[in-house]
C-alpha positions in Angstrom: 11.0 9.3 -12.7 14.6 8.2 -10.9 15.2 4.5 -10.9 14.9 4.1 -7.1 12.0 6.3 -5.7 9.3 5.6 -3.2 5.8 7.4 -4.3 3.1 7.1 -1.4 -0.4 7.4 -2.7 -2.9 7.7 -0.2 -7.0 8.8 0.2 -10.3 7.5 1.3 -12.0 4.7 0.4 -12.7 4.5 -3.2 -10.9 7.8 -3.8 -8.9 6.1 -6.9 -5.6 5.4 -5.1 -4.9 1.8 -6.8 -6.0 2.8 -10.1 -3.7 6.0 -10.1 -0.7 3.9 -8.6 -1.5 1.4 -11.7 -1.3 4.4 -14.2 1.8 5.8 -13.0 3.6 2.3 -12.9 2.4 1.5 -16.1 4.4 4.6 -17.3 7.3 2.6 -16.9 8.3 -0.8 -18.9 7.2 -4.0 -17.7 7.1 -6.4 -16.1 5.7 -4.7 -13.0 5.0 -6.6 -9.7 1.7 -6.1 -7.8 2.3 -6.9 -4.1 -1.1 -7.8 -3.0 -1.6 -7.5 1.0 -5.5 -8.5 1.1 -7.1 -11.7 2.3 -10.4 -13.1 1.7 -12.5 -12.9 4.6 -16.1 -12.8 2.8 -17.9 -12.6 -0.4 -17.5 -8.9 -0.7 -13.8 -8.7 -0.1 -13.7 -11.5 -2.8 -15.2 -9.4 -5.4 -13.2 -6.5 -4.6 -9.8 -8.5 -5.0 -11.4 -9.9 -8.4 -12.1 -6.4 -9.7 -8.6 -5.5 -9.1 -7.1 -8.4 -10.7 -9.5 -7.8 -13.8 -7.4 -4.7 -14.2 -4.0 -6.3 -14.4 -2.9 -8.4 -17.5 -0.1 -10.7 -18.3 2.7 -7.7 -17.9 1.8 -8.0 -14.1 3.5 -10.6 -11.6 1.3 -10.8 -8.6 3.1 -11.6 -5.1 0.7 -12.1 -2.2 2.0 -10.4 1.2 -0.8 -10.3 3.7 1.7 -10.5 6.7 5.4 -11.2 5.3 5.5 -7.8 3.4 9.1 -7.1 4.3 10.3 -10.5 3.5 8.1 -10.5 0.2 9.9 -7.1 -0.8 13.3 -8.1 -0.1 13.0 -11.0 -2.7 12.3 -8.7 -5.6 15.1 -7.9 -7.8 16.7 -4.4 -8.2 15.2 -2.0 -10.6 11.6 -3.8 -10.6 8.7 -1.5 -10.5 6.7 -2.5 -7.7 2.9 -1.6 -6.6 2.3 -2.5 -3.0 -1.4 -2.4 -2.3 -2.4 -1.6 0.5 -0.7 -0.7 3.5 -3.8 -0.4 5.6 -5.0 -4.1 4.8 -1.7 -5.3 5.6 -2.0 -3.4 9.0 -5.3 -5.2 9.4 -3.8 -8.6 9.0 -0.9 -7.6 11.3 -3.3 -6.4 14.0 -5.9 -9.5 13.7 -2.9 -11.9 13.9 -1.7 -10.2 16.8 2.0 -9.5 15.4 4.2 -7.0 17.0 3.1 -4.1 15.3 6.2 -1.6 16.3 8.4 -4.1 15.0 6.8 -5.0 11.9 6.2 -1.3 11.2 10.0 -0.1 11.8 11.1 -3.3 9.5 8.9 -1.9 6.6 9.8 1.5 7.4 13.7 0.3 7.2 12.9 -1.4 3.7 10.9 1.7 2.2 13.8 4.2 3.3 15.8 2.5 0.5 13.7 1.2 -2.4 15.6 -1.0 -4.9 13.3 0.3 -7.6 10.5 2.7 -8.5 8.0 1.6 -5.8 4.4 2.9 -5.2 2.7 2.3 -2.1 -0.9 2.6 -1.4 -2.7 3.4 1.6 -6.0 4.5 3.0 -6.5 8.1 5.2 -8.6 6.8 8.1 -8.4 9.9 10.1 -10.7 12.1 8.5 -14.2 10.9 9.5 -16.1 10.2 12.8 -14.3 9.1 16.0 -15.1 5.1 15.7 -17.1 4.0 18.7 -15.1 0.9 19.7 -11.5 0.3 20.9 -10.4 -1.9 18.0 -11.5 0.6 15.4 -9.8 3.6 17.3 -6.7 1.8 18.0 -6.7 0.6 13.9 -7.3 4.5 13.2 -4.6 5.5 15.4 -2.1 3.0 14.2 -2.7 3.7 10.4 -2.2 7.3 11.0 1.2 6.4 12.6 2.1 4.2 9.6 1.2 6.8 7.0 3.1 9.3 8.5 6.2 7.2 8.9 5.9 6.3 5.2 5.1 9.5 4.0 8.3 11.0 5.7 10.5 8.5 4.0 8.7 8.9 0.8 10.2 10.8 -2.3 6.7 11.8 -3.4 3.3 11.8 -1.6 -0.1 11.9 -3.3 -3.3 12.4 -1.8 -6.4 11.2 -4.0 -9.6 12.8 -3.6 -12.7 12.0 -6.1 -10.1 10.3 -8.5 -8.1 13.3 -8.3 -4.3 13.3 -7.6 -3.0 16.0 -5.1 0.6 16.3 -5.1 1.3 16.8 -1.0 5.2 16.2 -1.3 
C-alpha cells in the first residue's frame, strides 16, 4: 500500500463497507483517524453510530465532519491513515442544509485527488434499487451517483462490497 493512496469502498446498506474499510486501515500502523459524517437525528441513527463507535478502540481518533468535510481533511497531518465514513451521509447533510452541492462536491474531489496519506472513503451505492417515488429521494439518488462516479474516477482503488465480500472494481 502506497503512502498517499485513495481507496474508495462502496456498496449497499449493510454490505460490510465500513467494517472492510476498518480492516484495511487496520493493516497500517496506528494511530488512525475516523472522519465521521453522521448526525444523530433519531434513536435509530444514534444506535447505528454507537455500534460503529464500539468497534473502535484507543488507536482511533474520531473527527466529526457532518458539513465541513474538506476543512477537517485539510487539518489532518501528512501521512495519517484516514477512514471517511460515509459520503452519502455527508451528502444528506449537505442537501438538508441546502448547501451549494456543486461547489462542495468540486472542493471534495479536489481534496481527494491528492490524498495526504492512505485514505479510505466509504459511500453507499444507491442506484441499484427501484426508482424512488418522491423528488427529494430521486434527487438524492442522482446526486449520490454523480458523487460516487467522481470519487471513483480519482481513486486509486475502488472496491464494491456485496454481502460482506469485497469485489475489486478498479
